[in-house]
C-alpha positions, 0 to 999 in steps of 0.5 A: 059475454055479449057481442062487441061492435067492431069498426074499420079501426078495430077489426084487425085487433078484435077479429084477426088477432083474437085468441078466440074463434070469432063470428062476425055479423055484418049487418045494417040498420035498414036490413030486415033479415039482419034484425032476425039474426041479431037476437040469435047472435046475442043468444049464441054469444051467451051460450059460447061465452069464453069459447067464441067471440061474437062481433057486429059490423055495421056495413054502412058505418064501416065500408072499409071492412065491407070492401076488404071482406067483399061483403055483397049481401047481408046479413053475412056471418063470417067465421074466423079462427087464428085470423083466417076466414074459415066459413061464411053464411049469407042470409038469415039462417035458423039458429041450428044452422048458425050453431052448427057453423060455430061448432065447426069453427071450434073443430077448426080451431082444435085442428089448427092448434093441434089439440 
């Protein structure tokens, strides 16, 4: 599974109504640090295929989501489970830090589902 591009129109269905936990990468083409994070997100999307959904939101093309989520700095990674925001990371972070946040998201999902 690779990342999915999400827009103002598809955010609710792809993220808030997802059966899987979701990592949202808020980015923009002009953002240098965003270009550092993107390959890490792609790698993690392969590693967690079928367990976590990874989506990309271009903040320039989708100002509605950016405003609704109060995104003021990018890259910004938002971690959702059951339609609820669980965590967020601002700035380019090492893969290990992002992976730890993904693991925490899986634990949060298990807690929500009572597993």
